[in-house]
C-alpha positions as CSV (number, residue, x, y, z in Angstrom):
1,X,78.8,53.9,-99.2
2,X,81.5,51.4,-101.3
3,X,81.6,47.6,-101.2
4,X,85.0,46.2,-100.9
5,X,85.2,42.5,-101.7
6,X,88.0,40.8,-98.9
7,X,89.0,38.0,-98.6
8,X,90.7,38.5,-94.9
9,X,88.1,36.8,-91.7
10,X,88.8,39.8,-90.1
11,X,86.9,42.1,-93.0
12,X,84.2,39.4,-92.2
13,X,83.6,40.3,-88.5
14,X,81.1,43.1,-87.5
15,X,81.7,43.6,-83.0
16,X,78.2,45.0,-81.9
17,X,78.9,48.0,-79.2
18,X,76.3,46.8,-76.6
19,X,76.3,49.4,-74.3
20,X,75.8,48.3,-70.6
21,X,76.8,49.8,-67.2
22,X,79.9,51.1,-68.7
23,X,78.8,53.1,-71.2
24,X,79.9,54.9,-73.5
25,X,84.2,54.7,-72.1
26,X,83.4,50.7,-72.2
27,X,82.5,50.7,-75.8
28,X,85.3,53.0,-77.1
29,X,87.8,50.5,-74.8
30,X,86.1,47.8,-77.3
31,X,87.1,49.8,-80.6
32,X,91.0,50.0,-79.3
33,X,91.0,46.4,-78.0
34,X,90.1,44.8,-81.3
35,X,90.6,47.4,-83.8
36,X,92.5,45.7,-86.9
37,X,91.1,42.4,-85.5
38,X,87.7,43.0,-87.0
39,X,86.3,44.8,-89.5
40,X,83.3,46.9,-88.4
41,X,81.6,47.5,-85.0
42,X,78.3,47.6,-85.1
43,X,76.3,50.9,-83.4
44,X,72.6,50.2,-82.3
45,X,70.0,52.5,-81.7
46,X,70.2,51.9,-78.3
47,X,73.8,52.9,-78.3
48,X,72.9,55.8,-80.9
49,X,69.7,57.7,-78.9
50,X,71.8,57.8,-75.4
51,X,75.0,59.0,-77.6
52,X,73.9,60.0,-80.4
53,X,76.3,61.1,-83.4
54,X,79.7,61.2,-81.0
55,X,80.2,57.9,-80.3
56,X,80.0,57.3,-83.4
57,X,82.5,60.2,-84.3
58,X,84.9,58.4,-81.4
59,X,84.5,55.7,-82.9
60,X,85.8,56.8,-86.9
61,X,88.2,59.4,-85.1
62,X,90.6,55.7,-83.9
63,X,90.9,55.4,-87.5
64,X,87.4,52.2,-87.4
65,X,85.0,52.0,-88.8
66,X,81.3,51.7,-88.2
67,X,78.1,50.3,-89.1
68,X,74.8,51.8,-87.7
69,X,72.2,50.4,-87.3
70,X,69.3,52.6,-86.4
71,X,65.3,50.7,-86.1
72,X,62.6,52.8,-86.2
73,X,59.3,52.0,-86.5
74,X,56.5,53.9,-87.7
75,X,53.3,52.6,-86.3
76,X,50.2,53.7,-87.6
77,X,46.7,52.9,-87.0
78,X,44.4,53.1,-91.1
79,X,40.8,52.1,-90.9
80,X,41.3,47.4,-89.7
81,X,45.0,48.0,-90.7
82,X,48.3,48.6,-89.2
83,X,51.6,49.7,-91.0
84,X,55.2,49.9,-89.7
85,X,58.7,50.1,-91.3
86,X,60.8,51.7,-91.9
87,X,64.6,50.7,-91.4
88,X,67.6,52.5,-91.6
89,X,71.0,51.2,-91.8
90,X,74.4,51.9,-92.9
91,X,78.2,51.3,-93.3
92,X,79.7,54.6,-92.3
């Protein structure tokens, strides 16, 4: 992963592709509309759970950058103590 510092405002914008009723086609339509106007498209856990890497690949095929924000919580009961951890976020 490479961090590139840019002073362009659009590079600092992240558009969340929260999947609604339109599904993957609606998400990709937003990518087509906004590519060049935002820096990254965020794919969250719901969208990734439903469409998996296919959604990420189809966004990248369009030449857009993706921020994959997938949170997985592993909960373990250990005597009287609960523990929950693990956050995976990747700029792919």
